[in-house]
C-alpha positions as CSV (number, residue, x, y, z in Angstrom):
1,M,0.2,0.0,-0.1
2,K,2.9,2.4,0.8
3,R,4.3,1.7,-3.0
4,L,1.1,2.8,-4.2
5,F,0.8,5.9,-1.9
6,I,3.7,7.2,-2.9
7,F,3.5,6.4,-6.9
8,A,0.3,8.3,-6.9
9,I,1.6,11.5,-5.0
10,V,4.6,11.5,-7.0
11,L,1.9,11.5,-10.7
12,L,0.0,14.1,-9.0
13,G,3.1,16.2,-8.4
14,L,3.6,15.9,-12.0
15,T,0.5,16.6,-13.1
16,V,0.3,19.7,-11.0
17,C,3.4,20.8,-12.0
18,G,2.1,20.7,-15.4
19,C,4.6,17.8,-16.4
20,E,3.2,15.2,-18.2
21,P,4.6,11.7,-17.7
22,S,5.5,10.2,-20.9
23,I,3.3,7.7,-22.2
24,D,4.4,4.7,-24.8
25,D,3.4,1.4,-25.7
26,Q,6.9,0.0,-24.6
27,P,7.3,-2.8,-22.0
28,M,8.0,-1.9,-18.9
29,G,12.1,-1.8,-17.7
30,N,13.9,-2.9,-15.2
31,V,14.3,-1.1,-11.8
32,L,17.1,1.3,-11.9
33,T,19.8,0.7,-9.3
34,P,20.8,3.3,-6.8
35,E,23.8,4.2,-8.9
36,Q,21.7,4.7,-12.1
37,L,20.2,7.6,-10.2
38,D,20.9,11.0,-11.3
39,I,20.0,13.3,-8.2
40,E,21.6,16.4,-6.7
41,V,21.1,17.7,-3.0
42,T,23.2,20.9,-2.6
43,N,23.5,24.2,-0.1
44,L,22.0,27.3,-2.3
45,T,24.7,29.1,-1.2
46,E,28.3,27.7,0.9
47,G,26.8,26.0,4.3
48,S,23.4,27.5,3.9
49,N,20.2,26.0,5.4
50,A,18.5,26.4,2.0
51,I,19.0,23.3,0.0
52,V,18.6,22.2,-3.7
53,L,17.0,19.2,-4.4
54,K,17.5,18.1,-8.2
55,N,16.4,14.8,-9.7
56,N,17.8,14.6,-13.6
57,T,17.3,10.9,-13.8
58,P,15.2,10.2,-17.0
59,R,12.2,8.6,-17.2
60,A,12.4,8.8,-13.1
61,G,9.7,10.5,-11.1
62,S,10.5,12.2,-7.6
63,Y,9.6,11.8,-4.0
64,W,12.0,13.5,-1.6
65,D,11.4,12.8,2.2
66,T,13.1,15.8,3.7
67,G,12.5,14.7,7.3
68,I,10.2,18.1,7.9
69,G,8.0,17.3,4.8
70,I,7.6,15.8,1.6
71,S,8.1,17.0,-2.0
72,T,7.9,15.4,-5.4
73,R,9.1,18.0,-7.7
74,Q,12.0,17.2,-10.0
75,C,13.6,20.1,-8.9
76,D,12.7,22.0,-5.5
77,T,14.5,24.5,-2.7
78,I,13.8,23.6,0.8
79,V,14.9,25.7,3.7
80,M,15.7,23.5,6.6
81,P,15.6,24.5,10.3
82,Y,18.8,22.3,11.4
83,V,22.5,22.8,11.4
84,G,25.1,19.8,10.8
85,D,24.9,16.5,8.5
86,I,21.2,16.3,7.2
87,E,20.2,12.9,5.2
88,I,17.6,13.4,2.4
89,K,15.7,10.3,1.6
90,F,15.0,10.4,-2.3
91,T,12.5,7.5,-4.1
92,G,12.9,7.5,-7.9
93,I,9.5,6.2,-9.6
94,C,10.9,4.3,-12.8
95,D,9.5,2.3,-15.6
96,G,10.0,-0.8,-13.7
97,G,8.9,0.3,-9.9
98,Q,10.8,2.5,-7.2
99,I,14.5,2.4,-5.9
100,T,15.0,4.6,-2.6
101,T,18.4,5.9,-1.9
102,T,19.8,9.1,0.9
103,R,22.2,11.8,-0.3
104,K,23.6,14.1,2.8
105,V,24.4,17.9,2.7
106,H,26.0,19.9,5.6
107,I,24.6,23.1,7.0
108,T,26.5,25.2,8.8
109,R,24.5,28.5,9.4
110,I,20.9,29.6,9.3
111,D,20.7,32.0,6.6
112,H,17.0,31.6,5.5
113,P,14.0,32.3,7.9
114,I,12.7,29.7,9.6
115,Q,9.4,29.0,11.4
116,A,9.7,30.8,14.9
117,E,8.9,27.8,17.1
118,W,12.0,25.8,15.8
119,T,13.8,28.5,18.0
120,L,11.5,28.9,20.8
121,F,11.9,24.7,21.4
122,A,15.2,24.8,20.6
123,G,17.0,28.0,21.1
124,S,19.4,29.5,17.9
125,G,22.7,27.6,19.4
126,T,24.0,24.3,19.0
127,D,23.9,23.3,22.7
128,G,20.1,23.6,22.3
129,K,17.6,24.6,24.6
130,A,16.9,22.8,28.4
131,W,13.4,22.8,29.8
132,T,12.4,22.2,33.3
133,W,9.9,22.3,35.9
134,D,8.3,26.0,36.3
135,I,8.5,25.7,40.2
136,D,8.9,28.9,41.0
137,G,6.6,30.3,38.5
138,T,3.6,28.2,39.6
139,G,4.2,28.0,43.6
140,G,5.1,24.6,43.2
141,A,2.1,23.5,40.6
142,V,3.7,21.8,38.0
143,Y,2.2,18.7,37.2
144,G,-1.5,18.0,37.8
145,T,-4.8,18.0,36.2
146,A,-7.5,20.6,35.4
147,G,-10.7,20.9,32.9
148,W,-9.9,19.8,29.2
149,L,-10.4,22.5,26.8
150,T,-11.2,24.8,29.3
151,Q,-8.3,25.7,31.4
152,D,-4.8,26.2,31.0
153,A,-2.8,25.2,34.5
154,P,-3.1,22.5,37.2
155,A,-5.8,23.5,39.4
156,W,-8.0,20.2,40.7
157,D,-5.1,17.7,41.7
158,V,-1.4,18.7,41.8
159,K,1.3,16.2,42.5
160,P,3.5,17.3,45.7
161,L,7.0,18.2,45.0
162,D,8.3,15.6,46.9
163,E,6.3,12.7,45.0
164,L,7.4,14.5,41.5
165,E,8.9,12.1,39.0
166,D,12.0,13.6,37.3
167,R,11.9,16.6,39.8
168,D,15.7,17.5,38.8
169,C,15.7,16.2,35.0
170,S,15.1,18.8,32.2
171,L,14.5,18.2,28.8
172,V,17.1,19.6,25.9
173,F,15.8,20.2,22.5
174,D,18.3,20.7,19.7
175,L,18.7,20.8,15.8
176,N,21.9,19.5,15.3
177,G,21.4,17.2,12.5
178,G,17.3,16.9,13.0
179,A,15.1,17.6,15.7
180,N,16.5,16.1,18.6
181,V,15.2,16.0,22.3
182,S,17.0,14.3,25.2
183,K,16.1,13.7,28.9
184,V,19.2,14.4,31.2
185,D,19.0,14.2,35.0
186,A,20.6,16.4,37.3
187,N,24.1,15.3,37.0
188,G,24.1,15.9,33.1
189,K,23.6,12.6,31.9
190,V,21.5,11.5,29.1
191,I,19.2,9.2,30.0
192,E,16.8,8.9,27.0
193,K,17.5,10.5,23.4
194,G,14.6,10.7,20.7
195,T,13.1,13.5,18.4
196,F,10.2,15.5,18.4
197,S,7.9,17.6,16.0
198,F,5.3,19.8,16.3
199,D,2.0,20.9,14.2
200,M,1.1,24.7,14.9
201,S,-2.3,24.4,12.9
202,A,-3.7,21.7,15.2
203,T,-5.6,23.7,17.6
204,K,-8.3,23.3,19.7
205,K,-11.2,25.8,20.8
206,N,-12.9,26.0,24.2
207,P,-16.9,24.9,23.3
208,D,-18.0,27.2,25.9
209,N,-17.0,30.3,24.1
210,G,-15.5,29.2,21.1
211,E,-12.5,31.1,21.5
212,Q,-9.1,29.2,21.0
213,W,-7.8,27.2,23.6
214,S,-4.4,25.8,22.2
215,I,-2.0,26.7,20.0
216,G,-0.6,23.5,18.2
217,Q,0.5,20.1,19.1
218,L,3.9,18.8,20.0
219,K,5.1,15.2,19.5
220,L,7.9,13.2,21.3
221,N,9.3,9.8,19.8
222,G,11.5,7.8,21.6
223,V,12.0,9.9,24.7
224,S,9.3,10.6,27.6
225,M,8.5,13.9,29.0
226,L,8.8,15.0,32.8
227,S,6.5,13.0,34.5
228,G,5.8,11.7,30.9
229,H,2.0,9.6,31.8
230,A,-1.4,10.8,32.1
231,F,-2.0,12.1,35.9
232,Y,-4.2,8.9,37.3
233,D,-3.0,6.3,34.7
234,A,1.0,5.7,35.1
235,A,0.6,3.3,32.2
236,N,-0.7,5.9,29.8
237,V,2.4,7.1,28.5
238,V,1.9,10.6,27.0
239,T,3.5,11.1,23.4
240,T,1.4,13.7,21.9
241,F,0.7,17.1,23.9
242,E,-1.7,20.1,23.5
243,I,0.6,23.4,23.4
244,L,-1.2,25.9,25.6
245,R,1.9,28.4,25.8
246,L,5.1,28.4,24.4
247,S,7.4,31.6,24.7
248,D,11.1,31.6,25.0
249,D,11.1,30.9,28.6
250,T,7.6,29.3,29.0
251,L,6.0,26.4,27.7
252,V,2.7,24.6,28.6
253,L,1.2,21.2,27.6
254,C,-2.1,19.4,28.4
255,Y,-3.2,16.1,27.7
256,N,-6.7,14.1,27.3
257,A,-8.0,11.8,25.2
258,Q,-8.8,13.5,21.8
259,D,-12.6,12.0,22.3
260,A,-12.7,13.5,26.1
261,D,-15.6,15.8,26.8
262,A,-14.6,19.6,28.2
263,W,-14.0,19.7,31.7
264,T,-13.3,16.5,31.9
265,D,-9.6,15.5,34.1
266,A,-6.9,16.6,31.8
267,T,-3.1,16.4,32.6
268,F,-1.0,19.3,32.6
269,W,2.8,20.3,32.6
270,M,4.2,23.4,33.4
271,L,7.7,24.1,32.2
272,R,10.4,26.7,32.2
273,K,13.7,27.8,30.3
274,K,16.7,26.6,32.3
């Protein structure tokens, strides 16, 4: 099914771009080898975070996976939010089927604007940005429950600080070669490492007044949030969070089942820049 899906996307991309695929009565040929693919992945200028994707392979459609999105154009320019060595995956759609390979490009500087949330989460330096519990800013109410779709901080049950899991840990987000996030203990030791993504179009409204309640979603992969489970269910490890507030020094997250009713018990996390 995935192969058919990729083929359909590439065919649609060729149609939208006005590049009609060649149609003749010749029998299907063999699948190309990676060595036969003529593709280029280069910086727009030396070290730039704008990279040029180019497929020069005759009779082969393009399916580029950049890690932050998909392109089906034969030639495209993508602005990456990362620095370091970036791997781009290319799938060529040829007469005999599909062939996938990868190319790497090295980025040393962010000279083209990126979405602001990348910097808000991970900072602008190679060291990344550490987030920890906002104990002082909340009076200690950093992990607890309140109303789903209606409230923006723990207001009902709150975990006492002396019972708080991962109290001395932090989450470090960085953009070194990808969207990375690590859980680090009080001694600076990495105890979990994974990746993150966000979607600022995935918002929710307060059903009581119709006003916007959340500003986007954060997803973690391979690493857990501080006290990274639903408040009343330690077995329910949370990987997708509603973002209620995100600034240079404040991050507020919330979780509940997507079909939960308003005002039901939701779990809240209150974090600050370390």
